[in-house]
C-alpha positions in Angstrom: 106.5 6.0 26.9 110.1 5.7 25.7 112.0 6.1 28.9 115.2 6.9 26.9 114.0 9.9 25.0 114.8 12.4 27.8 111.2 13.3 28.6 111.4 12.0 32.2 114.7 13.9 32.7 113.2 17.1 31.5 110.1 16.6 33.7 112.4 16.1 36.7 114.3 19.3 35.8 111.1 21.2 35.6 109.8 19.9 39.0 113.1 20.8 40.7 112.7 24.5 39.9 111.8 26.5 43.1 108.1 27.3 43.2 106.9 30.7 44.4 106.1 30.9 48.1 102.4 31.0 49.1 101.0 34.0 50.8 101.1 32.2 54.1 104.8 31.4 53.6 105.5 35.0 52.8 103.7 36.1 55.9 105.7 33.6 58.1 109.0 34.8 56.5 108.1 38.4 57.2 107.1 37.5 60.8 110.4 35.8 61.5 112.3 38.9 60.2 110.2 41.1 62.4 110.6 39.0 65.5 114.4 38.9 65.0 114.6 42.6 64.6 115.5 42.6 60.9 113.1 45.4 60.1 114.5 46.2 56.6 114.2 42.6 55.5 110.7 42.4 57.1 109.5 45.5 55.3 111.0 44.4 51.9 109.3 41.0 52.0 106.0 42.5 53.2 106.0 45.0 50.2 106.8 42.1 47.9 103.8 40.1 49.2 101.5 43.2 49.1 102.5 43.8 45.5 100.6 40.6 44.6 97.9 40.9 47.3 97.4 44.4 48.4 94.6 43.4 50.8 96.4 40.7 52.8 95.4 41.8 56.3 98.3 39.9 58.0 101.0 41.6 55.9 99.3 45.0 56.4 99.5 44.4 60.1 103.1 43.4 59.9 103.8 46.7 58.1 102.1 48.5 60.9 104.4 46.7 63.3 107.5 47.7 61.4 106.3 51.3 61.4 105.8 51.2 65.1 109.3 49.9 65.7 110.6 52.6 63.5 108.7 55.3 65.4 106.6 56.2 62.4 103.1 56.4 64.1 101.4 58.0 61.1 102.4 55.1 58.9 101.5 52.6 61.6 98.0 54.1 61.9 97.6 53.9 58.1 98.8 50.3 57.8 96.8 49.1 60.9 93.7 50.9 59.6 94.0 49.1 56.3 94.5 45.8 58.0 91.3 46.4 60.1 89.4 47.3 57.0 90.1 43.9 55.6 89.8 41.9 58.8 88.6 42.9 62.3 91.1 41.2 64.7 91.9 42.0 68.3 95.7 42.1 67.7 95.2 44.6 64.8 93.1 46.8 67.1 95.8 46.6 69.8 98.5 47.7 67.3 96.2 50.5 66.1 95.7 51.6 69.7 99.4 51.7 70.3 100.0 53.8 67.2 97.2 56.2 68.2 98.7 56.6 71.6 102.0 57.4 70.0 100.3 60.3 68.2 98.8 61.5 71.5 95.3 60.4 70.6 94.6 59.0 74.0 90.8 58.7 73.9 90.8 57.0 70.5 93.7 54.7 71.6 91.8 53.5 74.7 88.7 52.9 72.7 90.7 50.7 70.3 92.2 48.7 73.2 88.8 48.3 74.8 87.4 47.0 71.5 90.4 44.6 71.3 89.9 43.0 74.7 86.2 42.8 74.1 86.9 40.9 70.8 89.5 38.6 72.4 89.6 38.9 76.2 92.0 36.1 76.8 95.0 37.1 74.6 97.9 38.0 77.0 99.7 40.1 74.4 96.7 42.4 74.0 96.5 43.0 77.8 100.2 43.5 77.9 100.1 46.2 75.2 97.1 47.8 76.9 99.1 47.9 80.2 102.1 49.5 78.4 99.8 52.1 77.0 98.3 52.9 80.4 101.7 53.2 81.9 102.7 55.7 79.3 99.9 58.0 80.2 100.5 57.8 84.0 97.8 55.3 85.0 100.0 52.7 86.9 97.1 51.0 88.9 95.1 50.3 85.7 98.3 49.2 84.0 99.2 46.8 86.8 95.7 45.3 86.4 96.3 44.7 82.7 99.7 43.1 83.3 98.1 40.9 86.0 95.4 39.7 83.6 98.0 39.0 80.9 100.0 36.9 83.4 96.9 35.1 84.6 96.1 33.9 81.1 99.8 33.0 80.5 100.4 31.1 83.8 96.9 29.6 84.3 95.8 28.7 80.8 92.7 27.0 81.9 91.2 30.4 82.7 91.3 31.1 79.0 90.3 27.6 77.9 87.2 27.5 80.0 85.6 30.2 78.0 85.1 27.9 75.1 84.5 24.6 77.0 81.2 23.3 78.4 80.9 24.0 82.1 81.0 20.3 83.1 84.4 20.1 81.4 86.2 22.8 83.3 87.8 20.5 85.9 89.4 18.4 83.1 91.2 21.6 81.9 93.2 21.7 85.1 94.4 18.1 85.1 97.9 19.1 83.9 98.2 22.2 86.0 100.5 21.7 88.9 99.8 17.9 88.9 102.1 17.4 91.9 99.5 19.1 94.2 97.3 16.3 95.4 96.3 15.9 99.0 97.8 12.7 100.3 97.3 12.8 104.1 97.6 9.4 105.8 94.9 8.4 108.2 97.3 8.3 111.2 99.3 11.4 110.2 99.5 14.5 112.5 97.5 17.4 111.0 98.7 21.0 110.7 96.7 23.6 112.6 94.0 25.5 110.7 93.5 29.2 111.5 90.2 31.1 111.0 88.7 34.4 111.9 85.2 35.5 113.0 84.2 38.7 114.7 81.4 41.3 115.1 78.5 38.9 114.4 76.9 35.8 115.9 78.5 32.7 114.6 76.5 31.5 111.6 75.2 28.0 110.9 77.3 27.9 107.8 80.5 28.8 109.8 79.7 26.2 112.5 79.4 23.6 109.7 82.7 24.8 108.3 84.6 24.6 111.6 83.0 21.2 112.4 84.2 19.8 109.1 87.8 20.9 109.9 87.7 19.2 113.3 86.2 16.0 111.7 89.2 15.8 109.4 91.6 15.7 112.4 93.0 19.2 112.2 93.6 21.4 115.3 91.4 24.5 114.7 92.0 27.9 116.1 89.4 30.6 115.7 90.7 34.2 116.2 88.3 36.9 117.3 88.1 40.4 118.7 84.8 39.5 120.4 84.6 38.1 124.0 86.8 34.9 123.9 84.8 33.0 126.6 81.5 33.8 125.0 82.7 32.7 121.6 84.3 29.5 123.0 80.9 28.5 124.3 79.4 28.8 120.8 82.0 27.0 118.6 82.0 23.3 117.9 83.9 21.0 120.3 87.6 20.9 119.3 87.8 24.5 118.2 90.1 26.8 120.3 89.1 30.5 120.4 92.0 32.9 120.5 92.2 36.7 121.1 93.0 38.2 117.7 94.2 41.4 119.4 97.3 39.6 120.7 98.5 39.4 117.1 97.1 42.4 115.2 96.2 45.5 117.2 92.4 46.1 117.6 93.0 49.6 116.2 93.9 48.2 112.8 90.9 46.0 112.8 88.6 48.9 113.7 90.2 51.2 111.0 89.8 48.5 108.3 86.1 47.8 109.2 85.3 51.5 109.5 86.8 52.3 106.1 85.9 49.1 104.2 84.4 45.9 105.5 85.3 42.9 107.7 86.3 40.8 104.7 89.0 43.5 103.9 90.5 43.1 107.4 90.3 39.3 107.2 92.6 39.5 104.2 95.1 41.4 106.2 94.8 39.2 109.3 95.5 35.9 107.5 98.9 37.1 106.3 99.8 38.0 109.9 98.6 34.8 111.5 100.3 32.5 109.0 103.6 34.4 109.4 103.3 34.2 113.2 102.2 30.6 113.6 102.4 28.8 110.3 99.9 26.1 109.2 96.7 26.6 107.2 94.3 29.5 106.8 90.7 28.6 105.8 87.7 30.9 105.4 84.8 29.9 107.6 82.6 29.1 104.6 84.9 26.2 103.5 83.5 22.7 104.2 86.5 20.3 104.3 85.9 16.9 102.9 89.4 15.6 103.1 92.4 16.3 105.3 95.0 18.8 104.1 98.4 17.7 103.0 99.8 18.8 99.7 103.5 18.4 100.3 104.4 22.0 99.8 105.5 24.7 102.3 103.3 27.3 100.7 99.9 26.5 99.1 97.6 29.0 97.4 94.3 28.7 95.6 92.8 29.9 92.3 89.2 30.6 91.3 87.3 30.4 88.0 85.8 33.9 87.8 87.1 37.4 88.5 90.1 37.6 86.1 89.0 41.0 84.8 89.0 42.4 88.3 92.4 40.8 89.0 90.8 38.4 91.4 92.7 35.3 90.1 94.3 33.8 93.3 92.2 33.9 96.4 93.1 33.6 100.0 90.2 31.3 101.0 92.8 28.5 101.5 96.5 29.1 102.1 99.4 27.4 103.8 102.7 28.8 104.9 105.5 27.9 107.3 106.0 29.9 110.5 108.1 33.0 109.7 107.3 32.9 106.0 108.9 35.8 104.2 106.1 35.8 101.7 103.4 36.2 104.4 105.5 39.0 106.0 105.7 40.8 102.6 102.0 40.4 102.0 101.2 41.7 105.5 103.4 44.8 105.0 102.0 45.4 101.5 98.4 45.1 102.7 99.0 47.7 105.5 100.8 50.0 103.0 97.9 49.7 100.6 95.4 50.5 103.4 97.2 53.3 105.2 99.4 55.0 102.6 97.6 54.3 99.3 94.1 54.6 100.8 93.0 51.6 98.6 90.1 50.2 100.6 87.9 48.6 97.9 87.1 44.9 98.5 89.9 42.7 97.2 92.6 45.4 97.2 94.6 43.7 99.9 93.1 40.2 99.2 92.6 38.5 95.8 94.1 41.5 93.9 97.2 41.8 96.0 97.7 38.1 96.3 97.3 37.6 92.6 99.8 40.4 91.8 102.3 38.9 94.3 102.1 35.4 92.9 101.7 35.9 89.2 103.4 39.2 88.4 106.1 39.5 91.0 106.2 35.8 92.1 108.8 33.2 91.2 108.3 29.8 89.7 108.3 28.1 93.1 105.4 30.1 94.3 103.5 29.5 91.0 104.1 25.8 91.5 102.2 26.1 94.8 98.9 27.4 93.3 96.0 24.9 93.4 93.6 25.0 90.5 90.0 26.0 91.3 89.0 22.3 91.2 90.5 21.7 94.7 88.4 24.2 96.7 86.4 26.4 94.3 85.0 23.8 91.9 81.6 25.6 92.2 82.2 29.2 91.4 81.0 32.2 93.4 78.7 33.1 90.5 77.0 29.7 90.8 75.9 29.6 94.5 72.4 28.6 93.4 73.9 25.1 92.6 74.2 24.6 96.4 70.5 24.9 97.0 68.9 23.1 94.1 68.3 19.3 93.8 69.8 19.1 90.3 72.8 16.9 89.6 74.9 19.7 88.2 76.5 20.8 91.5 77.3 17.2 92.6 79.0 16.5 89.2 81.2 19.6 89.6 82.4 18.2 92.9 83.0 14.7 91.7 86.7 15.3 90.8 89.0 13.2 93.0 91.0 16.4 93.7 88.1 18.1 95.5 89.4 18.6 99.0 87.0 21.2 100.3 83.8 23.0 99.1 83.8 26.8 99.2 80.2 27.8 99.9 80.8 31.6 99.2 78.7 32.7 102.2 78.7 36.4 101.3 77.0 35.5 98.0 74.1 33.7 99.8 73.1 37.0 101.5 73.3 38.9 98.2 71.2 36.3 96.4 68.7 36.0 99.3 69.5 32.4 99.9 68.9 30.8 103.4 71.3 28.2 104.6 68.8 26.9 107.2 66.3 26.1 104.5 68.2 24.1 101.9 66.6 21.0 100.5 67.9 17.7 101.9 68.9 16.4 98.5 70.8 19.6 97.5 74.6 19.9 97.7 74.4 22.0 100.8 71.9 19.6 102.4 74.3 16.7 101.6 77.3 18.5 103.1 75.3 19.2 106.3 74.5 15.5 106.8 78.0 14.4 105.9 79.6 16.7 108.5 77.0 17.0 111.3 75.7 13.4 111.6 78.1 11.5 113.8 78.3 8.6 111.3 76.5 9.3 108.1 76.5 5.7 107.0 75.0 4.4 110.2 72.2 6.9 109.8 71.6 5.7 106.3 71.6 2.0 107.3 68.9 2.8 109.8 66.9 4.7 107.2 67.0 1.8 104.7 66.8 -1.0 107.3 70.3 -2.5 106.6 72.0 -4.9 109.0 75.3 -3.2 108.2 74.3 -0.5 110.7 74.0 -0.4 114.5 70.5 -1.9 114.9 68.5 -4.2 112.6 64.8 -5.1 113.3 65.2 -4.1 117.0 68.3 -6.1 117.6 72.0 -5.2 117.7 73.4 -5.4 114.1 76.9 -5.8 112.7 77.6 -2.0 112.8 80.1 -2.3 109.9 79.1 1.2 109.0 81.3 2.6 111.7 84.3 1.0 109.8 83.0 1.9 106.4 82.5 5.6 107.2 86.2 5.9 108.2 87.4 3.9 105.1 85.2 5.6 102.6 84.5 9.2 103.8 87.4 10.8 102.0 85.9 9.5 98.7 82.3 10.5 99.5 82.0 13.0 96.6 84.2 11.1 94.1 82.8 9.1 91.2 83.7 5.8 92.8 82.7 2.5 91.3 81.5 0.2 94.1 80.4 -3.4 93.6 78.5 -5.3 96.2 77.8 -9.1 96.1 74.8 -10.2 98.0 71.6 -8.1 97.9 69.1 -10.7 99.1 67.6 -10.9 102.6 64.0 -12.0 101.9 65.2 -15.4 100.6 67.0 -16.1 103.9 64.4 -14.6 106.3 61.3 -15.6 104.5 59.8 -12.3 103.5 59.1 -10.6 100.2 61.9 -8.2 99.4 60.9 -4.9 97.7 63.9 -2.8 98.6 67.7 -3.2 98.3 68.9 -1.5 101.5 72.7 -1.5 100.9 72.4 -0.2 97.3 70.2 2.6 98.4 72.6 3.4 101.3 75.5 3.6 98.9 73.6 5.8 96.4 72.9 8.3 99.2 76.3 8.2 100.7 78.2 8.5 97.3 76.2 11.0 95.3 78.5 10.6 92.3 79.1 6.8 92.5 78.3 4.1 90.0 76.9 1.2 92.1 77.0 -2.4 90.8 74.7 -4.9 92.5 75.4 -8.7 92.2 73.2 -11.5 93.5 72.2 -15.1 92.7 68.6 -13.9 92.6 67.1 -11.7 90.0 67.2 -8.0 91.1 66.7 -6.5 87.6 63.5 -5.0 88.9 65.6 -2.4 90.9 66.2 0.5 88.6 68.2 3.7 89.1 70.3 5.8 86.7 73.5 5.1 88.7 72.9 1.4 89.3 73.7 -1.7 87.2 72.5 -5.2 88.3 74.1 -8.6 87.5 72.7 -12.0 88.3 75.7 -14.2 89.2 76.2 -17.4 91.1 79.1 -16.7 93.5 80.3 -20.3 93.2 80.6 -20.2 89.4 84.1 -19.2 88.3 83.0 -18.5 84.7 80.3 -16.1 85.8 82.6 -14.3 88.2 85.2 -14.0 85.4 82.5 -12.5 83.1 81.6 -10.0 85.8 85.2 -9.0 86.2 85.6 -8.4 82.5 82.5 -6.3 82.3 83.1 -4.2 85.4 86.9 -3.5 85.6 88.1 -1.3 87.2 86.5 -0.9 90.6 87.3 1.3 93.6 85.4 -0.8 96.2 84.3 -4.5 96.2 82.1 -5.8 99.1 81.5 -9.5 99.4 78.3 -9.9 101.4 77.2 -13.0 99.5 76.8 -16.5 100.7 79.6 -16.1 103.4 80.9 -19.6 102.6 84.7 -19.6 102.7 84.8 -21.5 99.5 82.9 -18.7 97.7 84.8 -16.0 99.5 88.1 -17.5 98.3 86.9 -17.8 94.7 85.4 -14.3 94.6 88.6 -12.7 96.0 90.8 -14.6 93.6 88.8 -13.8 90.5 87.7 -10.2 91.3 90.8 -8.8 93.1 92.5 -8.0 89.7 89.5 -5.8 88.9 90.3 -3.6 91.8 92.0 -0.3 91.1 95.4 0.5 92.8 94.6 1.8 96.3 91.1 0.2 96.1 89.4 -1.8 98.9 88.2 -5.4 98.9 85.9 -6.0 101.9 84.6 -9.4 103.1 81.7 -9.4 105.5 80.5 -12.0 108.0 83.6 -14.1 108.3 82.1 -16.0 111.3 79.0 -17.3 109.6 79.3 -20.4 107.4 76.1 -21.6 105.7 75.8 -25.4 106.5 74.1 -26.2 103.2 77.2 -25.2 101.1 80.0 -27.8 101.1 83.4 -26.3 102.2 85.3 -28.2 99.6 88.2 -28.2 102.1 88.6 -24.5 101.7 90.4 -22.9 104.8 88.3 -20.4 106.7 88.8 -17.0 105.1 89.1 -15.5 108.5 92.1 -17.7 109.2 93.7 -17.0 105.8 93.4 -13.2 106.4 94.8 -13.4 109.9 97.7 -15.5 108.7 98.4 -13.0 105.9 98.2 -10.1 108.3 100.8 -11.9 110.5 103.2 -12.0 107.6 102.4 -15.1 105.7 101.5 -15.3 102.0 97.9 -15.8 101.0 97.2 -19.5 100.6 94.1 -21.2 99.1 93.2 -24.5 97.5 90.3 -22.8 95.7 92.0 -20.3 93.4 95.0 -20.6 91.1 98.6 -20.1 92.2 98.9 -16.9 90.1 95.8 -15.4 91.7 97.1 -16.2 95.2 100.5 -14.7 94.4 98.9 -11.5 93.1 97.0 -11.1 96.3 100.1 -11.7 98.4 102.1 -9.3 96.3 99.6 -6.5 95.8 97.8 -6.3 99.2 99.2 -3.3 101.0 97.2 -3.5 104.2 94.7 -5.8 105.9 92.2 -4.5 108.4 90.3 -6.9 110.7 87.3 -5.4 112.6 84.5 -6.9 114.7 80.9 -7.6 113.9 79.1 -6.2 116.9 76.4 -8.9 116.5 78.9 -11.8 116.6 80.9 -10.1 119.3 77.8 -9.7 121.6 76.0 -12.9 120.7 78.9 -15.4 120.5 82.0 -13.6 121.8 83.7 -13.8 118.4 86.2 -11.1 117.3 87.2 -10.1 113.7 84.0 -10.6 111.6 85.0 -8.1 108.9 88.1 -8.2 106.7 89.3 -5.4 104.4 92.2 -5.6 102.0 93.7 -2.5 100.5 95.5 -2.9 97.1 98.8 -1.1 96.8 98.6 2.3 95.2 100.7 2.9 92.1 
């Protein structure tokens, strides 16, 4: 080509000419005009676009919107009807319904709105328009429900997203919702009181379990009742204080509520009164607490997965408020007004419905920042109670999220489904929760079951009883998907018998139903097979093998060194594997008082002495590991716990046989 003949210049001039906008660009231009109130410009551009494509559903719908804003309902009906002929969309149906209502065609309008919400039940704008339509025809209660549903999908987007996500992915949808709400109670922190209510029936086994779980987490528990206080006190678990509910809410209100509705209805009223009067926590007596309560907010509320269409979005199964809370006072007054003046006595009217309206429609941003996602207490939904009684993994997996703080059993649903709490399988979620709460030390029971010397007794003799320590260290993570690695699986080699079980691995699998367990030993344990177990054959004295293990298994929540017990190996293992520990994780070293004579010490200081020196304020020192490894341990260890081995204490009078190092949290 001759670049001097002007051809290139003419080509550039041609390409510089403005091209005609696409249909989508025309639509977006019209939409911007409409949103900014420039109706004439919007109509003009729509007509231009329709001149070249008379069946463009989006432009037809925008013309319907322009007509509505101009008050021309006949034109709006025509334009919206044409849009629907070309494409059936929920938003087009909502516009069609609004136009029909403007013409006074109420029945046809409501049919259009109902078809719209059936077609797209999670679009807030459709519910908003439906609410406006209901208000116009004098149906304020139904309108309020529509506005509430609209706010629910706006403020709690996971409720819409979960409709198109697999069930096991719902918890992940809530990760970014109020991320500041994480329970973070310290082991030695004072616990707020928990208030509960029970009346007019014998205390159920499920409620006893619930109350016991609250006591086990260190909370003062107060059970309010209209029954005989002394008789109830004799039936509740130790640590629960029974209080006369009539000293707070007159018995006449209780009787009126139960006569005209049901006891759950009154319970919704009572919780507002008790939190206003005393402050603290309210928990329903079918909540099993698995962690202590401390979310760092004055007010705390909870959401659930199902019930949006009934306005049951936020539920009162778990609530926190300070003494004298104006919000609890408001809710108490509104609930009494709804019961006595409005005569609204259907279930939920003063509970989930009222609470959801208060928080989502009338509430401020601070209150909305106090709403917990369903994951925290309602991870298993009320429609899924069968998950509590089956032996499938599905229920356990839903409870594996680290944010799960309590498990709502939805007791009312058990009766409706014909389920019996006293007959649940041992390996079900409900069976697991029973054992976790009711057995004095679940791990000690499991050590006895699997014949591990970590428990209280081993082969008829006193054992180390490390499980008393482990239960306190690990129980808050019992349902979490922890990754636990234990070094040292072999007993038969030492004691001269054929080993066909791996007691500690089996114990961890039972105690942590969602854990991944990694077993490590110098012997070959590849014969032990389980879906949640991986086995490595590693010589604890071989740095390269430990380094390979660390590379393959990082990150870890818990590491337990129950290997050779030689200090030289304990130093090396700690130095190499400590970096694989997650922030906040635990590195445990067992049997600090037993040194195998056949393994040379290599001049390594006793690990027990090194830990005690570090606990006293010194840096960690070792001639076995590198300087960088020792400095990391010195800098990153947040806490050192030294506990006794009962076997060594009773047989040799030695203290401090078990060491645990906690890595700093992020």
